[in-house]
PABA-747296 format. One line per field, with one value per residue (C-alpha): residue number from 1; residue in one letter; x, y, z. Coordinates in pm, 1 decimal, padded with zeros to 6 digits. Example, Ala and Ser with C-alpha at 12.3 -4.5 7.8 and 13.67 -1.06 7.14 Angstrom:
resi [1|2];
resn [A|S];
px [01230.0|01367.0];
py [-00450.0|-00106.0];
pz [00780.0|00714.0];
//
This chain:
resi [1|2|3|4|5|6|7|8|9|10|11|12|13|14|15|16|17|18|19|20|21|22|23|24|25|26|27|28|29|30|31|32|33|34|35|36|37|38|39|40|41|42|43|44|45|46|47|48|49|50|51|52|53|54|55|56|57|58|59|60|61|62|63|64|65|66|67|68|69|70|71|72|73|74|75|76|77|78|79|80|81|82|83|84|85|86|87|88|89|90|91|92|93|94|95|96|97|98|99|100|101|102|103|104|105|106|107|108|109|110|111|112|113|114|115|116|117|118|119|120|121|122|123|124|125|126|127|128|129|130|131|132|133|134|135|136|137|138|139|140|141|142|143|144|145|146|147|148|149|150|151|152|153|154|155|156|157|158|159|160|161|162|163|164|165|166|167|168|169|170|171|172|173|174|175|176|177|178|179|180|181|182|183|184|185|186|187|188|189|190|191|192|193|194|195|196|197|198|199|200|201|202|203|204|205|206|207|208|209|210|211|212|213|214|215|216|217|218|219|220|221|222|223|224|225|226|227|228|229|230|231|232|233|234|235|236|237|238|239|240|241|242|243|244|245|246|247|248|249|250|251|252|253|254|255|256|257|258|259|260|261|262|263|264|265|266|267|268|269|270|271|272|273|274|275|276|277|278|279|280|281|282|283|284|285|286|287|288|289|290|291|292|293|294|295|296|297|298|299|300|301|302|303|304|305|306|307|308|309|310|311|312|313|314|315|316|317|318|319|320|321|322|323|324|325|326|327|328|329|330|331|332|333|334];
resn [M|L|I|G|E|V|A|R|R|S|G|V|S|A|R|M|L|R|H|Y|E|S|L|G|L|V|R|P|S|G|R|T|G|S|G|Y|R|E|Y|S|E|Q|D|I|Q|R|I|F|H|I|E|S|L|R|S|L|G|L|S|L|R|E|I|E|R|A|L|H|D|P|G|F|T|P|S|A|L|V|D|D|L|I|R|Q|T|R|E|R|I|A|A|E|T|E|L|L|T|R|L|R|R|I|H|A|A|D|P|A|G|W|E|D|V|L|R|V|V|A|L|L|H|A|L|G|S|S|N|A|G|A|R|Q|R|A|A|L|S|S|G|D|A|V|P|V|P|V|E|A|L|V|E|A|A|L|S|E|T|D|P|N|V|A|G|A|L|R|W|A|L|A|R|S|G|E|D|V|P|A|L|L|A|R|G|L|G|S|P|E|A|A|V|R|E|R|A|V|Q|A|L|A|E|M|P|G|D|E|A|V|A|R|L|R|D|G|L|G|H|P|D|V|V|V|R|R|H|A|A|L|A|L|G|A|R|G|V|T|D|A|V|P|T|L|V|D|M|I|V|A|G|S|N|D|T|D|A|S|D|A|L|S|V|L|A|G|D|P|A|M|A|D|R|I|A|A|T|L|V|D|R|L|A|A|G|V|T|G|A|P|A|R|G|R|L|T|Q|A|L|A|G|I|P|G|A|R|A|S|G|A|L|V|E|L|A|H|D|S|D|R|A|V|A|V|T|A|T|Y|L|L|R|L|R|D|V|R];
px [-03433.1|-03483.2|-03231.4|-03427.3|-03444.8|-03077.6|-02990.5|-03188.2|-03030.9|-02673.1|-02663.0|-02523.1|-02721.3|-02893.3|-02677.4|-02358.2|-02491.6|-02539.5|-02184.1|-02053.4|-02239.1|-02088.8|-01742.8|-01818.5|-01774.4|-02117.7|-02392.7|-02745.9|-02795.7|-03128.4|-03404.0|-03772.3|-04031.8|-04054.4|-03676.2|-03588.2|-03254.8|-03286.4|-03005.3|-02939.4|-02802.2|-02460.3|-02483.5|-02563.4|-02274.7|-02045.0|-02168.3|-02075.5|-01731.9|-01682.5|-01782.7|-01551.0|-01256.7|-01349.0|-01344.4|-00976.6|-00898.3|-00878.9|-00970.6|-01241.9|-00973.5|-00784.7|-01109.5|-01173.4|-00830.7|-00888.3|-01222.1|-01137.9|-00767.6|-00718.1|-00340.1|-00376.5|-00209.7|-00307.2|00019.5|00195.1|-00120.6|-00191.5|00167.2|00118.3|-00210.8|-00040.1|00227.8|-00027.2|-00237.0|00062.6|00155.7|-00200.5|-00220.1|00113.4|-00005.4|-00337.3|-00164.3|00072.7|-00220.5|-00409.0|-00103.1|-00062.7|-00429.9|-00414.1|-00110.0|-00276.4|-00579.8|-00357.3|-00216.8|-00571.9|-00548.6|-00774.1|-00804.4|-00677.3|-00367.3|-00271.2|-00333.9|-00103.1|00168.6|00151.1|00164.4|00469.1|00644.7|00568.1|00708.2|01019.4|01075.2|01073.2|01299.1|01619.2|01790.1|01936.1|01913.3|01541.8|01483.9|01680.4|01488.2|01161.2|01265.2|01380.3|01065.0|00826.3|00587.4|00658.0|00313.9|00146.8|00306.7|00443.6|00254.0|00454.3|00435.1|00593.2|00880.5|00937.4|00937.1|01182.0|01409.5|01419.7|01515.8|01752.7|02118.7|02255.1|02390.0|02297.2|01942.0|01914.1|02015.0|01753.8|01487.1|01575.8|01553.3|01209.9|01095.5|01211.2|00961.4|00677.1|00479.3|00416.1|00336.8|00688.7|00864.8|00606.2|00635.1|01014.7|01009.3|00847.0|01169.5|01355.8|01175.1|01285.8|01471.2|01722.3|02006.0|02046.8|01680.5|01710.2|02014.7|01841.5|01541.5|01743.9|01951.0|01631.0|01490.6|01811.5|01734.3|01367.7|01269.8|01029.6|00952.6|00810.6|01142.9|01324.8|01089.2|01152.1|01527.6|01505.8|01341.1|01633.2|01876.4|01735.5|01729.7|01898.0|02087.0|02403.0|02413.7|02068.5|02170.3|02481.3|02305.5|02031.6|02284.4|02473.9|02152.3|02022.6|02356.6|02355.7|02009.1|02121.1|01941.4|02142.3|01994.8|02249.3|02552.7|02596.3|02578.7|02817.1|03069.2|03025.4|03107.4|03430.3|03530.4|03449.5|03625.7|03313.5|03266.4|03447.6|03541.6|03177.4|03076.3|03331.9|03202.1|02846.7|02960.3|03124.0|02790.2|02611.7|02880.7|02772.3|02573.3|02815.0|02621.4|02610.5|02982.1|03063.2|02834.3|02996.4|03346.2|03247.2|03113.1|03437.6|03645.2|03431.5|03490.2|03864.2|03858.5|03656.3|03960.3|03864.2|04037.8|04311.0|04525.1|04358.2|04021.9|04180.9|04352.8|04023.0|03849.5|04132.7|04110.3|03733.5|03797.5|03959.0|03620.2|03462.9|03495.7|03501.1|03699.3|03592.7|03746.0|04057.5|04107.3|04070.3|04336.6|04573.6|04541.8|04579.1|04900.0|05056.9|04894.8|05104.3|05018.8|05271.6|05052.1|04763.1|04992.8|05145.3|04801.0|04665.5|04970.0|04931.7|04559.0|04628.7|04870.0|04605.8|04356.0|04607.5|04665.0|04292.2];
py [00154.4|00521.6|00729.1|00729.8|00351.5|00322.4|00557.0|00338.6|00013.8|00137.9|00375.3|00645.5|00966.4|01093.6|01404.0|01192.3|00982.6|01301.7|01404.6|01069.6|01128.9|01476.6|01325.5|01053.0|00776.6|00624.9|00734.1|00592.9|00369.6|00520.5|00765.6|00713.9|00869.7|01150.7|01208.5|01051.0|00872.2|00497.2|00275.2|-00076.7|-00365.0|-00296.5|00067.5|-00037.1|-00283.3|-00002.2|00215.5|-00061.5|-00086.6|00287.2|00265.5|-00032.1|00160.7|00467.3|00247.4|00175.1|00545.3|00610.0|00956.0|00996.6|01085.8|00764.8|00567.2|00713.7|00593.2|00250.9|00210.2|00366.6|00301.0|-00063.3|-00029.2|00095.1|-00135.7|-00114.4|-00225.3|00113.4|00292.2|00036.3|00068.4|00443.8|00398.8|00167.8|00430.6|00708.1|00495.5|00410.7|00777.7|00869.4|00597.3|00709.7|01070.1|00973.2|00745.5|01024.2|01260.7|01004.3|00949.2|01324.1|01365.2|01078.0|01229.0|01566.6|01394.7|01207.8|01538.5|01630.5|01995.2|02238.0|02477.8|02560.1|02729.0|02398.0|02222.3|02464.9|02412.6|02035.3|02069.7|02297.4|02049.4|01758.6|01954.6|02039.6|01674.4|01590.0|01881.4|01825.4|02062.0|01877.0|02187.9|02221.8|01855.8|01890.5|02202.1|02024.6|01730.4|01951.5|02164.6|01868.2|01894.5|02262.7|02374.2|02096.6|01751.3|01599.1|01274.8|00981.0|00786.1|01078.2|01093.8|00718.0|00728.4|01018.8|00843.5|00522.1|00706.6|00971.3|00950.0|01266.0|01171.0|01502.8|01493.6|01126.1|01210.2|01485.4|01249.4|00981.0|01246.3|01348.0|00986.4|00919.3|01177.0|01093.1|00825.4|00456.4|00370.8|00441.4|00109.2|-00094.7|00133.6|00122.2|-00255.7|-00275.2|-00129.5|-00436.1|-00635.2|-00406.2|-00568.0|-00279.8|-00329.8|00045.4|00079.5|-00214.3|-00054.8|00282.4|00109.6|-00071.0|00240.5|00437.1|00158.1|00166.4|00525.3|00466.0|00447.5|00196.0|-00172.8|-00190.7|-00080.1|-00339.6|-00609.8|-00511.7|-00508.0|-00855.5|-00972.1|-00812.0|-01052.8|-01329.3|-01127.5|-01283.5|-00958.1|-00961.6|-00579.5|-00568.7|-00831.1|-00636.2|-00300.9|-00468.7|-00640.7|-00318.8|-00133.4|-00414.4|-00455.6|-00087.3|-00140.0|-00437.1|-00702.0|-01022.8|-01186.2|-00981.5|-01165.2|-01433.6|-01177.9|-00942.4|-01225.5|-01310.2|-00948.0|-00969.2|-01285.7|-01130.1|-00804.0|-00601.1|-00311.9|-00534.8|-00245.9|-00139.1|-00501.6|-00539.7|-00221.1|-00355.9|-00680.4|-00475.8|-00303.1|-00637.1|-00775.1|-00537.5|-00825.8|-01084.6|-01386.6|-01239.0|-01152.0|-01519.1|-01623.8|-01376.6|-01486.6|-01849.3|-01766.0|-01590.6|-01880.2|-02132.5|-01945.6|-01944.8|-02317.0|-02385.9|-02313.5|-01979.3|-01945.3|-01686.2|-01526.2|-01182.9|-01326.2|-01499.3|-01173.9|-00981.6|-01238.0|-01211.0|-00832.3|-00855.1|-01038.3|-00719.6|-00556.0|-00854.1|-00853.8|-01160.7|-01472.2|-01653.7|-01390.2|-01362.0|-01738.9|-01739.7|-01470.4|-01669.1|-01965.7|-01749.5|-01598.8|-01937.8|-01970.3|-02106.2|-01795.6|-01542.6|-01240.8|-01385.3|-01471.0|-01121.4|-00959.5|-01177.9|-01107.5|-00733.6|-00747.9|-00941.4|-00674.3|-00409.3|-00607.8|-00639.1|-00263.0|-00201.6];
pz [-02214.5|-02130.3|-01938.7|-01611.9|-01599.2|-01695.6|-01408.8|-01164.5|-01287.4|-01309.5|-01014.0|-01243.8|-01236.6|-01549.8|-01530.1|-01533.0|-01822.1|-02021.2|-01926.9|-02054.0|-02377.3|-02417.7|-02380.4|-02632.2|-02374.4|-02429.4|-02664.1|-02660.1|-02961.4|-03052.9|-02989.9|-02929.8|-03154.4|-02902.9|-02919.4|-02582.7|-02548.4|-02571.4|-02445.3|-02567.2|-02358.0|-02513.3|-02405.7|-02048.3|-02048.7|-02163.2|-01875.3|-01631.1|-01794.7|-01745.8|-01379.4|-01324.5|-01465.7|-01257.8|-00946.1|-01020.4|-01011.5|-01387.2|-01504.4|-01768.4|-02023.3|-01943.2|-01965.7|-02310.2|-02425.7|-02273.8|-02452.3|-02789.5|-02852.5|-02959.7|-02907.8|-02550.1|-02296.3|-01930.3|-01766.0|-01757.9|-01646.1|-01372.2|-01250.2|-01228.9|-01043.7|-00794.3|-00732.1|-00690.2|-00456.5|-00238.7|-00217.1|-00127.2|00139.9|00286.1|00299.4|00456.6|00708.0|00805.7|00850.6|01060.0|01279.1|01329.8|01420.8|01669.4|01833.9|01863.1|02014.7|02261.9|02384.8|02494.1|02383.4|02569.5|02278.2|01931.6|02073.3|02231.5|01900.7|01724.3|01988.8|01944.4|01564.6|01594.6|01823.6|01591.0|01296.5|01499.7|01592.9|01221.7|01125.5|00929.5|01175.4|01476.3|01694.4|01626.1|01711.2|02034.6|02140.4|02070.6|02287.9|02574.1|02561.7|02566.3|02855.2|02927.2|02810.4|02612.9|02630.0|02312.4|02239.8|02373.1|02046.0|01861.9|02111.6|02087.4|01706.4|01712.0|01963.5|01759.8|01441.3|01582.7|01474.5|01637.6|01985.2|02146.6|02017.5|02111.2|02468.1|02487.3|02355.6|02611.8|02883.7|02756.9|02743.4|03098.8|03223.6|02987.6|03171.8|03217.4|02854.6|02729.3|02812.1|02622.4|02319.4|02328.8|02361.2|02018.7|01881.5|02008.7|01740.6|01457.5|01165.8|01186.6|01435.0|01491.3|01593.5|01835.3|01995.4|02033.1|02188.9|02455.5|02526.8|02588.7|02806.6|03010.2|03110.8|03192.8|03559.6|03707.0|03726.0|03373.9|03226.6|03439.3|03313.6|02951.1|03012.3|03167.3|02846.2|02663.0|02832.5|02614.0|02294.4|01987.8|01926.5|02139.4|02144.0|02302.4|02558.3|02655.7|02694.4|02898.0|03123.5|03195.7|03278.5|03499.9|03674.5|03764.3|03915.7|04123.2|03915.8|03955.1|03642.6|03448.7|03592.8|03320.7|03039.5|03219.3|03256.5|02887.5|02806.6|03007.7|02824.3|02486.8|02572.2|02488.3|02731.3|02977.8|03208.5|03235.8|03287.8|03568.8|03731.3|03714.5|03878.5|04154.2|04219.3|04238.4|04469.6|04746.7|04889.6|05044.7|04916.5|04567.6|04589.6|04646.6|04361.9|04120.8|04227.0|04171.7|03824.3|03728.0|03859.6|03674.4|03351.3|03417.5|03491.6|03179.2|02966.4|02821.4|02488.3|02479.4|02746.4|02716.1|02825.6|03125.4|03214.6|03201.5|03420.9|03672.2|03675.6|03727.9|04055.8|04187.2|04235.3|04409.4|04790.1|05011.6|05084.0|04767.7|04541.8|04757.1|04750.7|04372.2|04341.1|04565.9|04331.9|04023.7|04163.7|04083.3|03739.4|03454.5|03254.9|03381.3|03292.8|03493.1|03785.5|03793.3|03776.5|04057.0|04276.8|04225.2|04305.0|04625.2|04739.8|04678.1|04884.1|05169.1|05163.4|05188.3];
//
């Protein structure tokens, strides 16, 4: 078979076939009477072998070793190709992400593009000050893409930078709560906590809805942050979790303050008082927990809470009784 026909059948150009021959990868088995290269079926099969190995990313030098060195083993080379391919995919994915974020910023000209690129680089800087300045400057001229801010907020470990990023997110638009909520599903506890902390500072109904979902999250840290944020916003769904926090002694002072905010409504005040009393009557393990529940009643107005304190003033636990008596005196003074 002549070189032109081989090129048509194999899809390898005649020029490349000549290059293969010059490298010794494949040589035509014969020549015609006129001196034209003539390839046998074995030669064509070898060409297909070369192309198959090229499709895996092997260089021509590596292909030569694979075809000529009987002691050559592919495992180490394939491992290296896997590593190189992963690195290339990671680099291409990072580039694609950067391009999408620049596109999302809707730059009006190349100066805007350069500003966005500079901000993205600053957000990924190893210098905390540079990251903080980037967060605080977002939106001044060209907005930082929201996805980039969310990614930075979920990975930030410096508390000052994290605060600046949450501030930037709070003024970045309606898409932020949904993006942050994805962080609640992270396998890393620290990322989940950062996500709920950022949601807690987001305005709007969408953030409230995502925080409500957080009340049922399997991660107790997420539930507690969500409850504190919702309590501060007057969302009564947070009451059971806030009471659980008081019992557990986890941010119990903040939880009691949140209950006090919710107790501004008289009907809700009675409901909260009843919930605290029920937990006391349920035989909460340990005197400290009973003491915290008693103290929480101090911030709850209304007859239900006052009646509970009157009963607790005669509690068999002296610490609880003393606390309740003191709280009653404060209420009388007020």
